[in-house]
C-alpha positions in Angstrom: -82.5 10.2 -149.9 -81.3 9.3 -146.2 -78.7 7.6 -145.3 -78.6 6.1 -141.8 -75.3 4.7 -140.9 -74.6 2.3 -137.4 -71.8 0.1 -136.0 -68.9 2.1 -135.2 -67.5 1.8 -131.9 -64.1 1.1 -129.8 -61.9 -1.9 -131.0 -58.7 -3.7 -130.1 -56.2 -3.8 -133.3 -56.7 -6.9 -134.9 -60.1 -7.1 -133.9 -63.4 -6.6 -136.1 -66.3 -4.2 -136.9 -69.1 -4.3 -139.3 -70.6 -0.9 -140.5 -74.2 -0.5 -142.2 -75.8 1.7 -143.9 -79.4 2.0 -144.9 -80.9 4.1 -147.7 -84.2 5.4 -147.8 -85.9 7.7 -150.0 -85.7 8.5 -153.9 -83.1 5.8 -154.4 -83.4 5.8 -158.0 -81.2 8.7 -157.9 -78.5 6.6 -156.1 -75.6 5.4 -158.8 -73.5 3.4 -156.4 -72.4 3.6 -152.5 -69.5 3.4 -150.9 -67.6 4.5 -147.3 -65.1 7.4 -146.8 -63.3 8.2 -143.6 -61.7 11.2 -142.0 -59.1 11.1 -139.4 -58.8 14.0 -137.2 -56.6 17.0 -139.2 -56.8 14.8 -142.4 -59.1 14.9 -145.6 -62.0 12.7 -146.0 -61.2 9.5 -148.1 -62.5 7.0 -150.1 -62.2 3.6 -148.1 -64.4 1.2 -150.2 -67.4 1.8 -153.1 -69.5 -0.4 -155.0 -71.1 0.8 -158.2 -74.6 -0.1 -159.1 -73.3 -3.3 -161.2 -71.5 -4.6 -158.3 -68.1 -3.7 -158.9 -65.9 -2.6 -156.4 -63.1 -0.4 -155.5 -60.7 -0.2 -152.3 -58.2 2.1 -150.9 -54.8 0.2 -151.2 -54.2 0.3 -147.3 -57.8 -1.9 -146.5 -57.2 -4.0 -149.7 -57.6 -7.7 -148.1 -58.7 -6.6 -144.7 -62.0 -4.5 -145.5 -65.2 -5.7 -147.4 -67.9 -3.7 -149.0 -71.4 -5.6 -149.7 -75.0 -4.8 -150.1 -78.2 -6.4 -149.4 -80.5 -4.9 -152.2 -83.7 -6.3 -150.3 -82.8 -3.9 -147.5 -81.3 -1.1 -149.1 -78.7 -1.5 -146.8 -74.4 -1.4 -147.6 -72.3 -3.0 -145.5 -68.5 -2.5 -144.5 -66.9 -5.6 -143.0 -63.5 -4.4 -141.1 -61.2 -7.0 -140.3 -57.5 -6.9 -138.8 -58.3 -3.4 -137.7 -55.3 -1.1 -137.3 -54.9 1.9 -134.9 -54.4 3.9 -138.3 -58.2 3.0 -139.3 -59.6 5.5 -136.6 -61.4 7.7 -138.1 -65.0 8.6 -138.6 -66.7 6.7 -141.3 -69.3 8.2 -143.7 -71.5 6.4 -145.8 -72.2 7.7 -149.3 -74.5 7.9 -151.8 -73.2 8.7 -155.5 -75.7 10.9 -157.1 -76.3 9.8 -160.3 -76.3 13.2 -161.9 -73.5 15.0 -160.5 -71.0 13.9 -157.9 -71.5 17.3 -156.1 -74.8 16.3 -155.1 -73.7 13.1 -153.5 -75.7 11.8 -150.2 -74.0 11.3 -146.8 -74.8 9.8 -143.8 -74.2 11.3 -140.2 -70.8 9.3 -139.7 -69.9 7.2 -137.3 -66.8 6.6 -135.2 -64.3 4.0 -135.6 -61.6 3.8 -132.8 -59.2 1.0 -132.5 -56.8 1.0 -129.5 -53.1 -0.5 -129.6 
């Protein structure tokens, strides 16, 4: 499985960005997808995820501002990020949950989101 993410960039506080991640390969091995982020000096953390049945989960500090969605026809998930804050600055990683063990999850290459104040 390959995950190709795009859409990061520089935006002012209060602005919006949309990230996209397209999956290819053995998609049957993926049981849900999501977005994680890692800020400098911090651990990688979950931002949002969507399971195979469409249920979603969000980190508390992005609820109401970020929306995860997917286009099954394009094998792509999106992260719409609105009302961005400087503390949202991080490298954002696309994640594919490996169906038979999360220790073998798939990861995209990361895309940098920088929010200026």
